[in-house]
N, C-alpha and C positions, 0 to 999 in steps of 0.2 A: 712423607712425614719424617722429621728427624728423629733419630733414636732417642728414647728416654733418657735422661740425665740421672746418675747416682746422686745421692745426698752428699757424697764426699766432693763431686763435680761442683754442685750448687755452693757447698761451703766454701771451696776454694775460689769460686767466682765472686762471692760475697766479699770474702777477705781480700782479694786482689783489688776489688773496686773501691774499698774504703782505706786501702793503704796511704795515699798521698795526704790529700786534704780531708778525707772522711767523705761520707755520704749520707744524705738524708734518706729516711725510709722509702720515700717516692723514687729517688733516684734508684735506689737498689732494686725496687719491684720493677720499674721499666728497664733498667740496664740487664739484669740477670734474667728477666722474663718470667717473674713470678706474679702473683696477685696478694694483695694485701693480708688476706687470710693465711695464705701459704707462708708468707715471709716471717710471721709472727714468731713460730716455733724456732725457725733457723736463728734468728736475731737474739731471741730468749737464750737458747742453748750457746750460741758463741759468746754471748755476754757473761752467762753463768760460769764458762770455762775460762774467762778472761782472755779469750782471742780478740774480742772487739770490747771497745770503752766507749762509754756514752759520753758525749760532749754536750753540755747544755749550754746554749747561748740564745740567740735570736730564735735559731731553729734547732731541734734535737738532731744531733749528728753521731753516726757511729764510725769510729777510727780503730784500724787494725793497730793491736799492740804487738810489741816485740815477740811475745809468745805467740801470737797469732800469725805473724810473718814467718816464724819458724814452722809452723803447721801448715801453713799454706805452701811452704817450699816442699814439705814432706808430701803432700796431697798431690802436687804437681808432679813430683818424681814418681809417685806411685802410678798416677795416670801414664806417664810415659813408658813405664816399665809394661804395663798391662795392654798398651796401644801398638 
């Protein structure tokens, strides 16, 4: 069984996934390995802190903001230090 991920690791994974073209909630759930109930608070917190922006089009997409990219780099750096 793989070790449990921290909230920071999950946040960094979500921010990394949403960087380029953004990602739908379904894509985030499957690629980050969460379920729909678990992903809601992460997305709410990341959008509340302006790390993600919601792009409304045919589908709702989440995209990492510049502030989010900076936060992601910091989270990755912290992970490197501790591992």
